[in-house]
N, C-alpha and C positions, 0 to 999 in steps of 0.2 A: 736646567743647565746640564750639558753633557759632561760626564766625568772626564778628566784629563789623566791619561795613563802614561807612565814612563815605560818605555820598551827598551830592554837591554839585551842585545843579541847574544852576549856571552863570548865564548872562545872565538876569536876572529878567524882562525884557520878552519873552523868547523862549519856546519851547515847553518848556524844562526844568522849570519848576515844575509844569505840568499833567501832564507825563510822570511826575513823582514822585508826584503825587496818584493817578494811575492805578495806579502800582506798589503803592501802599499799600492797594489794594482787595482784594488777595488775600494770605493768610498765606504765609509762607515757611518751609520746613523746612531750607533750606541755609545760612541766615545770619541775623544780626540787623542791621537797617539803622538808622542814625541820620542824619537829614537835617541838613545844615549850611546854614541858609537863613533868610530873612526870613519870620516867621509870617504877616504880613498878605498877602504875595504868594502864599503857598501857599493861604491861605483864599480869596483872590480867584480863584485858579485852580480850586479846588474848586467854588466857586459858579458859575463860568462853565461848568464841566462838569456841574453838577448832581449831584455825587458827595459822599458824606460824608467828612469829614476831622476827626479827633480828634487834635490835636497833644499829645504826651505829653512829660514830662521825658525827657531823653536816657537816663536809667538805667532807665526803665520799659519793660517788654516790650510789644510790639504783640500784642494778643490777638484783635481783631475787625477786620472790614473797615473801612478808613478810619483805623485807628490808625497814627500815624507819630511815633516818638520824634524829638525835635528839639533841636539845639544852635543857639541863636538868633544870627543875624547881621543885625540890622535894616538895611534900606536907608535912605539919607539922604533919599530922596524917594519919594513914592508912585509905584508902577509903573503905567504905561499899556501894556498888552500891544501889542506890535508897534513900540514906540517906545523904544529904548534911551536911558537917561539917564546921561551920564558921571558925574553926582554919585553914582551907585550903584556905581561901579567899585571903590571901596575895599572895600565889603562883599563883592563877588564875590571879589576877590583875598585878602582876609583869611580868608574861608571856606576857600579852597583851601589856604592856608598853615597854618591851624589844623588842618585835616584831615591834612595832611602831617605836622605835628608829632605828632598823635595816633598816626599810623602808626609814625613813627620811635621813639616812646617806648612802643610796645606796647599803647596803649589801644585801638587798632583794628588789624585784621589786613589791611586793604586799603582802597582808595579807588575809588569809581565817580564819574565826572564827566560832567555834561551839557555842552552846547555853550556856548562863550563868544563874546561879540562883541568881537573884538580892537580894533576901531576905537573902541568906547565906552570901553574901558579906557585906551587911549592918550590919548584926548581928555579923560579924567579925570585926566591928569597922571601916569599910572603907565606907564613904559616896559614894553612887553609884546610879546613875539614869539610866545608860545604857552604853553599849559599844560604841555606836555612839557618845554620849556626852563625854565619856572619851577620845576617839581618837581625837575628834574635839578640846577639851581643850588642849590636849597634843600638837597638831600641831598648835594651835592658829589660827584656821580658821573657817569660817562658812560652814556648810554642809547642804545637802539635802538628805533625805531618799528616796530611790527608790526601789521598788520591781519589779522583772522581772521574766518572764518565756519565753517559746518559742513562746507565743502568743502575749504578750503585756508587755510594760514597763510602770509602774505607779509611778510617783514622787508625793510627798505629800507637800502641802503648810504648813499644820500644822500636827502634829503627835499625840501625846498622850494627848489630851485636852478633857475636858468635852464638850459635844456638845453645851451647852449654852455659852461656852467661845469662840467658833470658830469665829463667826462674828466679834467680837471685835479684834481678833488677825489678821484678814486679812486686811491689809492696803497696800497702794501703795508701800511703801518701802519694805515690806516683799515679795510681788509678784515680784518686780523687781529683788531682790536678788535671789529668788528661781529660777526664769526663767533664769537668767544669769548663775547661777551655772549649771543648767540642760542642757542648750544649749551648754555650754563649754564642759561639760562631754560627751555629745553625739558626739561632734566633736573629742575630744581628746582621749577618751577611747573606743568609738565604731566606730570611723573612718567614721562617717556620715558627709560629707562635708557641707551640707545645710539642717539641720534637720527641720522637721515639728513637732511642739508640739501642741497637742489639749489641750485647757484649759477649764476645766469644770466650769460652773456657781456654785454658792453657793446654790441657791434656786431651788425648783422644777421648771422645764421648763425654767431654767436659768432666773428666775424672771418674765417671761411672760410680758415683756415690763413694768415692774414696778408694776404690779398688785399682784405679789407674793413676792415682796422684791426689794429693789433698789441697792443692792450691785453690781450687774452686771452693772448697769448704772453709778453709782457714783464712784466705785472703780476699778472693774476688767476690764471693757471695756476701760476706759481711759488709763490704764497701757498697755494693749495690743496694742492700737493704737500708743502709744509712742514708744514701742519696735519694732513694725512693721516699723516705720519710721527709726529705727536704723538698719534695715536689718533682723530682726528675722522673721521667717515664723511661724505664730501663728494662729490657728483656734479657734474661740470662742469669748465670753463665750458660751459653748455648754451645752444643757440639758444633765445631767448625764445619764438619762434613755435611751438615744439613741446613745450616743457617742461611746459606746462599741459594737455596732453592727459590725459583722465581715467585712461587706463591707466598713464601715467607718474606722475601725481600719487599714485597708490596706493602707490608705493614711497618716497615722501618724507614726512617729518614737517613740513617747512617749506621755503619757497623764499626765497632771497635775491635780490632784484631790485636792479639797479644804480642805478635812479632811479625816482622817484615814478610816472610814467605808464607804466613798463614792466610793473609788476606789478599795480597797483591797479585798472585797468579790468577785468582778468580777474576779480579777486576780487569787485568790485562787481556785475559781470554775473552771477556765479554765485550771488549771494544778498546783495543790498545791505541788505535789511531786517534781516537777522540779523548783519550785519557789526559788528565792534567794533574799537576802536583800543587797543592795549596799549603801555605804556611798559616795555620790558625793561631790566633793569639797576638799577632802583631797589631799595632794601632791603625793599620791600613791593610787593604787586601793585597796579597801577593800571590800570584799564580804563575807556575812555571810549566814548561813542556815536560812530558813524561818520557823523554828519550835522551840519549847522549849526543855527543858532538858529531858522531857519524863521519869521522875524518875520511873514510874511504869514499864517501859520497860527495864531499865538499867540492864545490865548484863545477859539478857535473850536471846540475839541474835535475837530479833524480830524487832529492829529498822530498818527503811528503809534508806539506805545510799544515795538515789537519790538526795536529796537536797544538801548534802555535795559534791557529785560528780559534780553536776551542778555548785556549788559555785567555786570549784577549776577550772573547765573548763572555767567559765566566767572570773574569775580573771586572768587566764593564757592568755586569749585572750586580755583582757584589758591591761595587762602588756606588752604583745608583741606589741600591737598597740603603746604604749608609747615608746618602745624601737626603733621602726621604725622611730620616728619623728626626 
């Protein structure tokens, strides 16, 4: 059975709708997609691109280029590409939550999401810190953000924190939770029976034996020793400036970075176009594009669909892996 994936374009005034239209132009053999979106916005995107679009009932299969099964979430106001309208925030969030409900209740085996405009959602009267946080709260679970491409998988111990707040946030409990979720996801979603995770140090040169900081000695190292005793294969704490050397990466299934800009610049340099954002720890696979709404490109046919294509392919593989269990 092919996994059935919910496809949520995100901000209707951004590039998400046109990327979904591009995705519908070629048949898929790895999954069945159902878009959770406003039909008029999708049609407007197809007209702007000059591409065919045949919106189907969500239970109908796509058979020809341009076919796209749809679950309708009408926007409150007509969309002008490049100009987010807070009045449409409710439809964006409702589509995400309904897709999440479908995944939790087994009607879908995974979710793929396009970029959202956080400011427009908040201005629409809906408190919103991010889709990752929305889905984690909806499912009632702890999650880990991982970004991945064909070169490397990078999980994050902390995400969007000021740099001065990072050392205080990294404690033994956090590291144990993040490593447990990451280890379980590598086994469950990627089919890696005995994964090896490289754990970066916080400080330059991983603290250089305490001369450049003691977090590696007092916090990170002891957690790694404890988890090794429980059977995890963990390398580190490693200096971040050498851990990403290609020869070293070949021995790792994932890298855990202590903070956002420690690991993600390397990943994005190694292949930004094919990078995707995964939410590990949810009861279902969720994969997002690794780019923003690109309002300046919306409706012009210039947006690169590579990240969305990679997100769908990655989510399909993860969902298929879970179906095999």
